[in-house]
Rosetta silent file (secondary structure, phi, psi, omega in degrees, C-alpha in Angstrom):
SEQUENCE: XXXXXXXXXXXXXXXXXXXXXXXXXXXXXXXXXXXXXXXXXXXXXXXXXXXXXXXXXXXXXXXXXXXXXXXXXXXXXXXXXXXXXXXXXXXXXXXXXXXXXXXXXXXXXXXXXXXXXXXXXXXXXXXXXXXXXXXXXXXXXXXXXXXXXXXXXXXXXXXXXXXXXXXXXXXXXXXXXXXXXXXXXXXXXXXXXXXXXXXXXXXXXXXXXXXXXXXXXXXXXXXXXXXXXXXXXXXXXXXXXXXXXXXXXXXXXXXXXXXXXXXXXXXXXXXXXXXXXXXXXXXXXXXXXXXXXXXXXXXXXXXXXXXXXXXXXXX
SCORE:     score description
SCORE:     0.000 S_00000001
   1 L     0.000  131.947  179.365   -9.941   59.080  -46.240 S_00000001
   2 E   -85.868  117.283 -174.838   -6.998   59.074  -43.833 S_00000001
   3 E  -122.628  131.875  174.266   -7.247   56.003  -41.579 S_00000001
   4 E  -107.247  127.173  176.546   -5.028   55.016  -38.645 S_00000001
   5 E  -123.790  121.937  179.572   -5.044   51.346  -37.606 S_00000001
   6 E  -115.400  119.427 -178.432   -3.126   50.277  -34.506 S_00000001
   7 E  -138.649   83.890  176.255   -2.791   46.545  -33.899 S_00000001
   8 L   -72.915  168.120  177.808   -0.012   45.563  -31.467 S_00000001
   9 L   132.320 -175.133 -179.051    0.768   41.941  -30.758 S_00000001
  10 L   -74.607  174.080 -179.163    2.659   38.962  -32.108 S_00000001
  11 H   -57.234  -45.305 -179.430    3.096   38.125  -35.794 S_00000001
  12 H   -61.930  -41.527  177.600    0.080   35.824  -35.758 S_00000001
  13 H   -56.820  -42.949 -178.296   -2.136   38.473  -34.142 S_00000001
  14 H   -68.983  -44.428 -178.138   -1.222   40.888  -36.909 S_00000001
  15 H   -62.863  -34.381  178.678   -1.679   38.398  -39.751 S_00000001
  16 L   -68.794  -10.126  178.618   -5.163   37.517  -38.515 S_00000001
  17 L   -91.009  -15.283 -172.400   -6.058   41.183  -39.005 S_00000001
  18 H   -58.912  -38.195  176.591   -5.159   41.300  -42.717 S_00000001
  19 H   -58.622  -33.361  177.901   -8.622   40.330  -44.032 S_00000001
  20 H   -73.087  -34.770  174.766  -10.013   43.370  -42.221 S_00000001
  21 H   -60.914  -43.906  178.291   -7.334   45.612  -43.697 S_00000001
  22 H   -61.839  -42.579  179.125   -8.365   44.389  -47.134 S_00000001
  23 H   -60.712  -47.418 -178.334  -12.040   45.013  -46.293 S_00000001
  24 H   -60.384  -40.626 -179.237  -11.363   48.550  -45.085 S_00000001
  25 H   -66.232  -37.756 -175.305   -9.413   49.363  -48.230 S_00000001
  26 H   -86.106   -9.656 -178.834  -12.115   48.060  -50.558 S_00000001
  27 L  -118.474   17.726  179.043  -15.019   49.685  -48.690 S_00000001
  28 L  -126.713  129.719  177.055  -13.553   53.149  -48.125 S_00000001
  29 L   -64.826  129.594  176.721  -13.424   55.925  -50.740 S_00000001
  30 L    44.776   60.686 -176.937   -9.822   56.865  -51.541 S_00000001
  31 L   -72.087  135.755  173.206   -8.331   55.071  -48.507 S_00000001
  32 E  -126.106   97.723 -169.090   -5.002   56.270  -47.151 S_00000001
  33 E  -100.086  131.235  168.268   -4.096   53.779  -44.440 S_00000001
  34 E  -109.204  118.510 -178.520   -1.407   54.122  -41.788 S_00000001
  35 E  -108.937  130.355  179.624   -0.854   50.781  -40.052 S_00000001
  36 E  -118.255  121.491 -177.496    0.975   50.559  -36.716 S_00000001
  37 E  -172.213 -152.677 -177.028    1.952   47.112  -35.491 S_00000001
  38 L   -64.570  126.350 -173.602    4.546   44.359  -35.291 S_00000001
  39 H   -62.105  -29.710 -177.676    7.664   45.410  -37.191 S_00000001
  40 H   -67.001  -25.725 -175.519    8.215   41.930  -38.683 S_00000001
  41 H   -93.270  -16.583 -172.780    4.905   42.095  -40.578 S_00000001
  42 H   -59.413  -43.795  177.597    5.172   45.670  -41.884 S_00000001
  43 H   -60.210  -35.151  178.145    7.160   44.861  -45.091 S_00000001
  44 H   -66.063  -43.348 -179.911    4.559   42.220  -45.941 S_00000001
  45 H   -62.157  -39.451  178.822    1.698   44.686  -45.434 S_00000001
  46 H   -71.447  -41.834 -179.894    3.361   47.188  -47.739 S_00000001
  47 H   -64.330  -30.542  179.661    4.217   44.589  -50.393 S_00000001
  48 L   -90.605    7.032  174.983    0.605   43.419  -50.369 S_00000001
  49 L    57.255   43.201  177.766   -0.605   47.031  -50.736 S_00000001
  50 L   -98.445   -8.298  177.632   -2.672   46.948  -47.552 S_00000001
  51 L  -156.550  146.265  176.295   -1.358   50.278  -46.242 S_00000001
  52 L   -79.794  -33.323 -178.886    0.282   53.398  -47.657 S_00000001
  53 E  -135.489  146.246  176.803    2.341   53.957  -44.508 S_00000001
  54 E  -132.940  156.768  179.133    3.476   51.654  -41.716 S_00000001
  55 E  -150.617  143.083  178.404    5.087   52.209  -38.342 S_00000001
  56 E   -72.403  125.885  179.772    6.545   49.978  -35.641 S_00000001
  57 L   -62.251  -24.573  179.537    4.314   49.956  -32.562 S_00000001
  58 L   -75.874   -8.556  175.090    7.476   49.786  -30.433 S_00000001
  59 L   -59.392  132.607 -176.647    8.456   53.250  -31.677 S_00000001
  60 H   -58.988  -21.701  179.658    8.422   55.602  -28.687 S_00000001
  61 H   -53.325  -42.401 -172.812    6.192   57.941  -30.657 S_00000001
  62 H   -78.646  -15.222  174.940    3.140   55.746  -29.997 S_00000001
  63 H   -65.320  -19.969  177.933    3.701   55.567  -26.251 S_00000001
  64 H   -62.293  -21.478  178.399    2.441   59.152  -26.226 S_00000001
  65 H   -65.390  -22.022 -175.668   -1.089   57.822  -26.671 S_00000001
  66 H  -102.706    5.962 -173.724   -0.961   56.516  -23.087 S_00000001
  67 L  -101.526  152.863  173.373    0.529   59.627  -21.488 S_00000001
  68 L  -115.944  151.384    2.922   -1.045   62.500  -19.605 S_00000001
  69 L   -73.645 -176.185  179.228   -1.749   65.362  -19.912 S_00000001
  70 L   -55.238  143.204 -178.234   -3.646   65.333  -23.186 S_00000001
  71 L   -64.174  -16.912  179.476   -1.362   65.616  -26.193 S_00000001
  72 L   -73.717  -20.151 -179.538   -3.285   68.738  -27.212 S_00000001
  73 L  -116.031   -5.992 -175.875   -1.897   70.614  -24.192 S_00000001
  74 L   -71.628  146.009  174.896    1.399   68.810  -23.635 S_00000001
  75 L  -103.305    2.894  179.479    4.701   70.616  -24.131 S_00000001
  76 L   -70.786  133.178 -177.780    6.667   67.374  -24.367 S_00000001
  77 H   -57.021  -40.545 -177.424    8.380   67.103  -27.776 S_00000001
  78 H   -63.231  -41.806 -179.069    7.341   63.461  -28.268 S_00000001
  79 H   -73.064  -33.532  175.491    3.661   64.207  -27.694 S_00000001
  80 H   -65.603  -37.971  176.736    3.791   67.295  -29.879 S_00000001
  81 H   -64.330  -41.159  178.561    5.302   65.159  -32.643 S_00000001
  82 H   -64.081  -40.809  178.978    2.515   62.610  -32.195 S_00000001
  83 H   -60.414  -42.533  178.334   -0.107   65.337  -32.380 S_00000001
  84 H   -63.149  -37.973 -179.758    1.316   66.541  -35.686 S_00000001
  85 H   -65.466  -33.711 -174.423    1.288   62.967  -36.993 S_00000001
  86 H   -90.353  -10.042 -173.770   -2.379   62.526  -36.063 S_00000001
  87 L   -60.951  -30.414 -177.929   -3.713   65.847  -37.318 S_00000001
  88 L   -87.029   -8.272 -175.353   -4.475   64.500  -40.786 S_00000001
  89 L   -74.933  134.028  178.070   -6.226   61.333  -39.500 S_00000001
  90 L  -105.542  -26.298  179.510  -10.000   61.153  -40.010 S_00000001
  91 E  -139.676  135.514  179.526  -10.681   57.671  -38.653 S_00000001
  92 E  -126.019  132.179  175.430   -8.804   55.672  -36.004 S_00000001
  93 E  -123.893  120.615 -177.324   -9.152   51.959  -35.238 S_00000001
  94 E  -128.286  120.468  174.583   -7.194   50.658  -32.254 S_00000001
  95 E  -104.476   86.643 -177.415   -7.224   47.069  -31.057 S_00000001
  96 L  -160.922  161.814  178.506   -5.518   47.488  -27.691 S_00000001
  97 L   -69.378  136.985  176.240   -6.358   47.827  -23.973 S_00000001
  98 L  -147.850   61.183 -171.467   -7.600   51.271  -22.935 S_00000001
  99 L   -63.587  -29.236 -178.984   -9.265   50.750  -19.534 S_00000001
 100 L  -103.754   12.026  177.883   -9.056   54.397  -18.459 S_00000001
 101 L    62.762   21.163 -179.828   -9.904   55.854  -21.909 S_00000001
 102 H   -64.686  -45.987  179.718   -6.524   57.581  -22.071 S_00000001
 103 H   -61.921  -44.172 -179.528   -5.936   56.578  -25.699 S_00000001
 104 H   -59.713  -45.491 -179.572   -9.452   57.619  -26.650 S_00000001
 105 H   -63.394  -40.607 -179.521   -9.067   61.058  -25.042 S_00000001
 106 H   -66.979  -37.845  176.824   -5.742   61.655  -26.749 S_00000001
 107 H   -67.866  -41.172  177.759   -7.142   60.710  -30.143 S_00000001
 108 H   -62.306  -35.309 -177.607  -10.181   62.912  -29.580 S_00000001
 109 H   -64.739  -21.497  179.098   -7.900   65.786  -28.616 S_00000001
 110 L   -89.642   -2.430  176.685   -6.390   65.769  -32.102 S_00000001
 111 L    90.594   13.812  178.306   -9.806   66.174  -33.713 S_00000001
 112 L   -67.388  127.118 -172.252  -10.234   62.668  -35.145 S_00000001
 113 L   -78.126  -34.875 -173.143  -13.915   62.364  -36.014 S_00000001
 114 E  -125.727  117.047 -175.163  -14.352   58.582  -35.942 S_00000001
 115 E  -130.147  129.957  173.871  -12.686   56.467  -33.256 S_00000001
 116 E  -129.274  123.046  179.948  -13.092   52.762  -32.474 S_00000001
 117 E  -129.146  130.201  178.699  -11.098   51.177  -29.638 S_00000001
 118 E  -149.203  151.199  175.065  -11.422   47.569  -28.475 S_00000001
 119 L   -56.720  155.458 -174.360   -9.186   45.026  -26.718 S_00000001
 120 L   -76.830   -7.915 -179.853   -7.073   42.950  -29.068 S_00000001
 121 L  -144.395  151.234 -177.478   -8.671   39.634  -28.159 S_00000001
 122 L   -76.568  157.608  174.654  -12.199   38.476  -27.263 S_00000001
 123 L   -90.561  -13.797  177.771  -13.318   37.492  -23.786 S_00000001
 124 L  -113.347  165.000 -177.434  -15.530   34.757  -25.251 S_00000001
 125 L   -83.816   77.893  173.901  -14.654   31.811  -27.494 S_00000001
 126 L  -126.745  153.122 -179.289  -15.494   33.303  -30.887 S_00000001
 127 L   -55.229  138.397 -175.891  -13.234   33.459  -33.959 S_00000001
 128 H   -58.944  -37.032  179.690  -10.833   36.377  -33.721 S_00000001
 129 H   -65.425  -40.020  176.909  -11.832   37.695  -37.146 S_00000001
 130 H   -61.308  -44.833 -179.548  -15.508   37.758  -36.110 S_00000001
 131 H   -62.327  -49.058 -178.702  -14.611   39.604  -32.930 S_00000001
 132 H   -62.614  -40.382  179.686  -12.422   42.197  -34.633 S_00000001
 133 H   -63.721  -45.950 -179.960  -15.009   42.759  -37.354 S_00000001
 134 H   -62.287  -32.324 -178.072  -17.833   43.228  -34.860 S_00000001
 135 H   -66.883  -17.749  176.621  -15.723   45.709  -32.899 S_00000001
 136 L  -117.908   20.268  170.918  -15.791   48.072  -35.895 S_00000001
 137 L    86.260   13.840  178.180  -19.381   47.418  -36.886 S_00000001
 138 L   -94.834  119.784 -177.704  -18.963   44.712  -39.559 S_00000001
 139 L  -106.669  -20.757 -178.781  -21.625   42.022  -39.178 S_00000001
 140 L  -103.757   99.580 -176.379  -21.359   40.186  -42.496 S_00000001
 141 H   -68.785  -16.008  177.715  -18.067   38.275  -42.501 S_00000001
 142 H   -61.332  -26.816  178.648  -18.589   37.249  -46.114 S_00000001
 143 H   -71.395  -16.263 -179.662  -17.481   40.768  -46.972 S_00000001
 144 H   -98.702   18.569 -179.398  -14.128   39.985  -45.314 S_00000001
 145 L   -55.849  127.136 -173.490  -13.416   37.026  -47.575 S_00000001
 146 L   -91.570  135.375  172.806   -9.637   36.776  -47.896 S_00000001
 147 L  -135.580  119.819 -178.485   -7.793   36.404  -51.172 S_00000001
 148 L   -66.978  155.340  175.187   -3.974   36.568  -51.164 S_00000001
 149 L   -54.984  141.286 -172.123   -2.211   38.858  -53.642 S_00000001
 150 L   -57.261  -38.466 -176.381   -1.925   37.083  -56.974 S_00000001
 151 L   -73.280  -10.583  178.065    1.866   37.162  -57.050 S_00000001
 152 L  -113.739   -9.136 -175.455    1.996   35.378  -53.654 S_00000001
 153 L   -63.384  136.049  179.282   -0.990   33.046  -53.961 S_00000001
 154 L   -72.584  132.599  178.680   -0.153   29.362  -53.635 S_00000001
 155 L  -125.317  119.563 -173.392   -0.774   27.374  -56.832 S_00000001
 156 H   -55.301  -45.822 -175.603   -0.714   23.582  -56.540 S_00000001
 157 H   -62.056  -38.868  179.315    0.623   22.925  -60.042 S_00000001
 158 H   -67.560  -41.143 -179.035    3.584   25.266  -59.562 S_00000001
 159 H   -67.070  -38.504 -178.111    4.498   23.745  -56.196 S_00000001
 160 H   -77.702  -11.207  179.626    4.301   20.188  -57.503 S_00000001
 161 L   -79.967   -6.778  178.873    6.462   21.053  -60.509 S_00000001
 162 L   -67.541  162.118 -178.368    9.534   21.318  -58.257 S_00000001
 163 L   -57.728  -43.297  174.995   12.157   18.551  -58.406 S_00000001
 164 L  -123.737  137.585  168.086   10.981   17.250  -55.024 S_00000001
 165 L   -61.243  137.784 -174.107    7.651   17.833  -53.376 S_00000001
 166 E  -126.157  135.158  172.447    8.462   19.895  -50.286 S_00000001
 167 E  -105.639  127.877  173.999    6.740   20.229  -46.920 S_00000001
 168 E   -85.997  137.289 -179.553    7.434   23.407  -44.934 S_00000001
 169 E  -134.339  131.672  171.187    7.777   22.871  -41.189 S_00000001
 170 E  -120.366  105.428 -174.364    8.067   25.383  -38.366 S_00000001
 171 L   -82.399   -4.539 -175.084    8.765   23.475  -35.132 S_00000001
 172 L  -103.442 -173.459  177.380    8.786   26.531  -32.866 S_00000001
 173 L  -171.141  170.186  178.759    6.361   29.038  -31.398 S_00000001
 174 L   -68.046  -19.464  178.595    6.279   32.108  -29.196 S_00000001
 175 L  -136.563  135.967 -176.726    5.706   29.875  -26.164 S_00000001
 176 H   -62.916  -27.282 -179.723    7.142   26.438  -25.428 S_00000001
 177 H   -69.001  -15.198  179.102    3.759   25.283  -24.094 S_00000001
 178 H   -99.260   12.440 -174.693    2.358   25.696  -27.634 S_00000001
 179 L  -105.636  129.726  170.454    5.030   23.495  -29.232 S_00000001
 180 L   -66.310  143.866 -176.919    4.600   19.907  -30.377 S_00000001
 181 L   -56.444  140.293  179.774    7.534   17.791  -29.102 S_00000001
 182 H   -59.052  -37.501 -179.836   10.654   17.968  -31.248 S_00000001
 183 H   -62.693  -32.538  178.099   10.914   14.173  -31.247 S_00000001
 184 H   -70.142  -41.364  175.328    7.462   13.983  -32.867 S_00000001
 185 H   -58.886  -42.290 -178.782    8.509   16.416  -35.596 S_00000001
 186 H   -62.349  -39.480  178.453   11.583   14.254  -36.206 S_00000001
 187 H   -61.767  -43.637  179.083    9.423   11.136  -36.608 S_00000001
 188 H   -64.417  -43.791 -178.383    7.266   12.873  -39.215 S_00000001
 189 H   -62.283  -42.831  178.436   10.294   14.194  -41.111 S_00000001
 190 H   -61.023  -38.938  178.755   11.882   10.735  -41.305 S_00000001
 191 H   -66.638  -38.203  177.713    8.621    9.356  -42.707 S_00000001
 192 H   -64.664  -42.148  179.250    8.488   12.117  -45.318 S_00000001
 193 H   -61.532  -36.528  179.076   12.050   11.375  -46.396 S_00000001
 194 H   -62.994  -22.302  178.521   11.151    7.721  -46.871 S_00000001
 195 L  -102.285   15.774  178.694    8.596    8.915  -49.441 S_00000001
 196 L    60.556   34.361  175.330   11.098   11.202  -51.180 S_00000001
 197 L  -103.768  123.297 -178.732    9.342   14.304  -49.836 S_00000001
 198 E   -77.424  161.392 -179.463   11.715   17.157  -49.016 S_00000001
 199 E  -130.456  131.896  172.656   11.455   19.305  -45.895 S_00000001
 200 E  -112.676  110.652 -176.712   12.146   23.020  -45.488 S_00000001
 201 E   -94.188  118.776  178.962   12.513   23.802  -41.776 S_00000001
 202 E   -98.943  132.337  176.363   11.794   27.432  -40.865 S_00000001
 203 E  -140.955  149.875  176.800   13.117   28.820  -37.589 S_00000001
 204 L  -110.551 -175.113 -176.934   13.362   32.246  -36.015 S_00000001
 205 H   -58.508  -31.646 -177.717   15.674   33.759  -33.391 S_00000001
 206 H   -83.385   -3.002 -173.689   13.690   32.189  -30.525 S_00000001
 207 H  -103.368    8.933 -172.024   13.839   28.711  -32.078 S_00000001
 208 H   -57.484  -48.542 -176.896   17.596   28.074  -31.973 S_00000001
 209 H   -64.976  -39.880  179.261   17.509   25.467  -29.199 S_00000001
 210 H   -66.881  -37.837  177.688   14.550   23.634  -30.727 S_00000001
 211 H   -63.550  -45.389  179.665   16.253   23.590  -34.122 S_00000001
 212 H   -62.046  -41.221  178.744   19.439   22.164  -32.639 S_00000001
 213 H   -64.834  -40.574  179.625   17.454   19.536  -30.747 S_00000001
 214 H   -64.143  -46.140 -179.709   15.516   18.617  -33.894 S_00000001
 215 H   -63.808  -33.120  177.999   18.651   18.251  -36.010 S_00000001
 216 H   -66.694  -29.999 -179.045   20.191   16.110  -33.272 S_00000001
 217 H   -81.154  -12.775 -173.807   17.165   13.769  -33.497 S_00000001
 218 L  -100.718  141.655  169.361   17.440   13.413  -37.273 S_00000001
 219 L   -77.253  169.670  172.088   19.762   11.185  -39.278 S_00000001
 220 L   -58.987  142.762  179.123   21.377   12.651  -42.394 S_00000001
 221 L   -65.103  150.684  178.796   18.755   12.911  -45.152 S_00000001
 222 L   -56.371  -33.696  174.168   18.842   10.162  -47.829 S_00000001
 223 L  -133.444  144.489 -175.214   19.664   12.912  -50.333 S_00000001
 224 H   -59.097  -33.869 -175.571   21.145   16.282  -49.503 S_00000001
 225 H   -83.419    8.900  174.210   18.352   18.171  -51.268 S_00000001
 226 H   -88.888   -2.937  178.056   15.672   16.572  -49.074 S_00000001
 227 E  -134.237  128.785  174.428   16.539   18.961  -46.229 S_00000001
 228 E  -133.257  139.596  177.626   16.679   22.732  -46.284 S_00000001
 229 E  -111.898  123.727  176.921   17.080   25.087  -43.324 S_00000001
 230 E  -114.336   97.745 -173.523   15.570   28.576  -43.526 S_00000001
 231 E  -103.856  131.435  174.091   16.871   30.427  -40.474 S_00000001
 232 L    51.515   43.317 -178.623   15.837   33.952  -39.430 S_00000001
 233 L   -86.679  134.784  176.420   14.343   34.683  -42.843 S_00000001
 234 L   -56.175  149.067 -173.056   12.300   37.913  -43.215 S_00000001
 235 H   -60.215  -35.715  179.542    8.575   37.266  -43.373 S_00000001
 236 H   -64.908  -37.911  176.448    8.273   38.522  -46.935 S_00000001
 237 H   -69.458  -38.415  175.363   10.933   36.013  -48.026 S_00000001
 238 H   -57.186  -44.130  179.723    9.169   33.266  -46.072 S_00000001
 239 H   -59.642  -40.497  179.794    6.007   34.039  -48.053 S_00000001
 240 H   -67.796  -39.479 -179.047    7.915   33.690  -51.316 S_00000001
 241 H   -71.160  -34.289 -178.903    9.500   30.381  -50.267 S_00000001
 242 H   -63.967  -26.965  179.987    6.212   28.895  -49.064 S_00000001
 243 L   -62.003  -22.839 -177.896    4.784   29.219  -52.576 S_00000001
 244 L   -92.977    2.693 -179.518    7.172   26.457  -53.681 S_00000001
 245 L   -99.577  155.276 -179.560    6.000   24.018  -50.993 S_00000001
 246 L   -95.359  -13.741 -179.660    3.195   21.464  -51.310 S_00000001
 247 E  -168.090  171.286 -176.479    2.128   21.571  -47.672 S_00000001
 248 E  -143.191  141.897  175.096    2.875   23.018  -44.252 S_00000001
 249 E  -132.119  128.962  179.022    3.087   21.679  -40.690 S_00000001
 250 E  -167.888  169.366  176.728    3.450   23.896  -37.646 S_00000001
 251 E   -80.204 -174.170  173.803    2.326   24.932  -34.190 S_00000001
 252 L   -73.905   90.941 -174.230    0.123   27.899  -33.315 S_00000001
 253 L  -149.903  168.048 -174.091    2.627   30.433  -34.599 S_00000001
 254 H   -59.136  -43.452 -177.724    2.969   33.329  -37.015 S_00000001
 255 H   -65.879  -31.551  175.007    4.352   31.343  -39.957 S_00000001
 256 H   -60.529  -44.472  178.566    1.440   28.911  -39.643 S_00000001
 257 H   -65.534  -35.790  178.537   -0.962   31.827  -40.095 S_00000001
 258 H   -66.232  -45.816  179.207    1.065   33.080  -43.053 S_00000001
 259 H   -57.904  -42.457  179.867    0.990   29.684  -44.784 S_00000001
 260 H   -64.083  -44.062 -179.564   -2.781   29.531  -44.344 S_00000001
 261 H   -61.998  -32.377  179.924   -3.300   33.043  -45.725 S_00000001
 262 H   -73.939  -14.835 -177.518   -1.289   32.144  -48.827 S_00000001
 263 L    95.715    2.104  179.439   -3.613   29.204  -49.523 S_00000001
 264 L   -67.594  136.354  174.138   -0.984   26.541  -48.810 S_00000001
 265 L   -55.523  114.937 -168.241   -2.446   23.261  -47.417 S_00000001
 266 E  -120.244  124.300  173.539   -1.793   23.932  -43.739 S_00000001
 267 E  -107.212  110.798 -175.964   -1.855   21.492  -40.828 S_00000001
 268 E  -105.792  128.745 -179.021   -1.906   23.501  -37.593 S_00000001
 269 E  -100.756  116.748 -174.444   -1.255   21.803  -34.247 S_00000001
 270 E  -116.019  141.428  174.069   -3.096   23.523  -31.399 S_00000001
 271 L   154.001  127.564    2.318   -2.903   23.113  -27.656 S_00000001
 272 L   -88.323   -2.234 -179.340   -3.474   24.627  -25.192 S_00000001
 273 L   -62.077  149.545 -170.612   -4.516   27.744  -27.184 S_00000001
 274 L   -87.000  114.143 -179.608   -8.125   27.615  -28.367 S_00000001
 275 H   -68.945  -19.309  174.829   -8.518   26.992  -32.120 S_00000001
 276 H   -58.437  -36.901  179.610  -12.094   28.281  -31.962 S_00000001
 277 H   -87.471  -46.991 -164.339  -10.545   31.726  -31.487 S_00000001
 278 H  -107.363   12.955  179.221   -7.163   31.432  -33.163 S_00000001
 279 L   -55.595  133.877  178.475   -7.649   29.019  -36.064 S_00000001
 280 L   -58.778  151.532 -178.853   -5.627   30.209  -39.087 S_00000001
 281 L   -99.216  123.920  179.131   -7.546   31.874  -41.905 S_00000001
 282 L   170.149  166.617 -175.227   -7.295   30.247  -45.305 S_00000001
 283 L   -81.511  -12.906 -173.830   -8.979   27.897  -47.778 S_00000001
 284 L  -135.070   60.756 -174.758   -6.925   24.767  -46.996 S_00000001
 285 E  -114.328  129.943  171.265   -6.548   24.620  -43.216 S_00000001
 286 E  -120.718  134.321  179.247   -6.731   21.539  -40.995 S_00000001
 287 E  -116.691  130.509  169.407   -6.429   21.857  -37.212 S_00000001
 288 E  -111.597  128.111 -174.212   -5.493   19.065  -34.823 S_00000001
 289 E  -122.615  132.161  168.989   -6.128   19.939  -31.176 S_00000001
 290 L  -141.675  129.429  179.062   -4.933   18.364  -27.945 S_00000001
 291 L   -52.544  -38.437  172.633   -4.888   20.295  -24.642 S_00000001
 292 L  -112.712  110.651 -172.860   -1.456   18.755  -24.085 S_00000001
 293 H   -62.591  -24.319  178.961    0.348   18.608  -27.422 S_00000001
 294 H   -62.590  -21.525 -179.931    2.617   15.806  -26.233 S_00000001
 295 H   -79.605   -9.907 -179.582   -0.468   13.560  -26.381 S_00000001
 296 L   -86.871  109.794 -172.770   -0.795   14.140  -30.132 S_00000001
 297 L   -80.746  148.590  175.193    1.024   11.206  -31.728 S_00000001
 298 H   -55.266  -31.837 -179.681    2.972   11.424  -35.008 S_00000001
 299 H   -66.816  -20.539  174.113    0.760    8.594  -36.283 S_00000001
 300 H   -83.835  -31.321 -172.991   -2.204   10.993  -36.018 S_00000001
 301 H   -82.684  -45.650 -172.815   -0.403   13.861  -37.712 S_00000001
 302 H   -57.501  -46.779  179.348    1.317   12.223  -40.688 S_00000001
 303 H   -60.932  -37.359  178.272   -1.847   10.939  -42.462 S_00000001
 304 H   -66.557  -38.498  179.502   -3.471   14.367  -42.146 S_00000001
 305 H   -65.563  -45.029 -179.919   -0.355   16.033  -43.524 S_00000001
 306 H   -68.252  -35.373  178.439   -0.174   13.696  -46.521 S_00000001
 307 H   -63.560  -32.937 -179.903   -3.918   14.045  -47.158 S_00000001
 308 L   -66.796  -18.804  178.278   -3.437   17.792  -47.402 S_00000001
 309 L   -68.589  -18.871 -176.207   -1.175   17.309  -50.402 S_00000001
 310 L  -118.909  -25.775 -177.979   -4.224   16.277  -52.406 S_00000001
 311 L   -73.020  160.246 -178.899   -7.218   17.844  -50.636 S_00000001
 312 L  -139.431   45.374 -178.069   -8.511   21.248  -51.636 S_00000001
 313 L  -147.892  165.087  177.922  -10.762   22.266  -48.777 S_00000001
 314 L   -90.692  129.801 -178.801  -10.800   23.783  -45.304 S_00000001
 315 L  -111.737    0.000    0.000  -11.274   21.256  -42.489 S_00000001
């Protein structure tokens, strides 16, 4: 069955959809999935065999879904190209706003038999996976149980076999209001170094200033190999590097969701975003929530982070 799935949004939004991609693949005869979404996540989706084809949602091709007249009657080259792309699709799932039913009409015009369209986030405080599942008729979330691909799954014994136990840290986020203070991250890192625990700091293009501020707050590490910087690393490479870490600390951000999906003991710091909706999906996730993250003291975070090195459950 030819299935089109469109899920725009940030990296975290896309990663929270992966359990449903796995469900669709395992509950559909001969699935042929085309996934349209955030370009940073597409290589990961292909490597994890969750889709046969992927496409960047920012590609102008997909803007044709929102244009009038209907793509079935349009003479515009872009819309004609989109119509050709959609002709083989039998089922379409779109998690995006469509208040005037423009997307729905355009999909119907291409002859797609089964169409489900819903906003990308719930209006009530329910877990995002529950909401997305319900929007396509899935009521038993046990069927969406997530298991990472074997070659990427975090294994405690392998991570602890490294020369130094390593904690992965991502101090940034898509919004500064969702970021724990850099000075607090620095306090935690210094405490980890005192226990001979290495730190791998992950940062993306939007995190440059926070990274510089964090490094300014830190003394030189006691040993050079207790600090590693992973800057602007592709998400697939991040997934590979996280497998060698013993734990993870981060804000409500895409890499936090990736660490959780891999099974890595993950401590996620939330505020003001609602963890009831956006809590990372994974077997070893702990969430600390404060409406104002500056109120969350390092002395509250460090014990939870260290406990995660030994615990094997979701909190």
